[in-house]
Structure formats: structure tokens, C-alpha cells
Phi, psi and omega in degrees: 000145181286157181294324180297317179299320179293323179294313180294323177296319178293322178296316178297319179295320179295322179293321177297318179295321180295316178295322178293325183277320188249350187290150178219135178291137181292122181290330179288327177297321180295330180278314185284323180230079187295337181270347181268159175288130178288149179289141178271118183257139171271162181305130179083356183279149180255137179271163179296334183278355176108351180282135175245130180293120185282352181294144177292151181294122183245017186294326179296322177293321180297314183289328178292324185252020185296323183282345183277138178249134175066000000 
């Protein structure tokens, strides 16, 4: 496998882990489109429906402690 493919695969896996750890379902999506899946928002991210996640951006903490387990 090429090195570029491995890098992109690792980036995608890290983003999935970040969304699983820090993600929150948009509460406005659940109200406006009850049958659709709500968008998963990271802290500080804005949804298409206009809702902005009020949590402070914690991505630096996530990346600093990514290798630590438990």
C-alpha cells in the first residue's frame, strides 16, 4: 500500500475517533427534520440549520491526549 493511502486512512480513522469522543447530535436538526439523522457537531462547529455548538473548542486537548488510554 502506498504511504499516501496509509496517511489518509489514518486521518479518517482519527476524525472518526474524534467525532465519537467529542461529537454531539444537533438539537435543532432533531426538531426541524425529525425523521432524518441529526448532524454530529464538534465543539464550536456550526450546523447547516443555523445552530452553533456553544461548547468551547477542545480539539487541542483531544490531540494532546490521543495516545493515552483510560
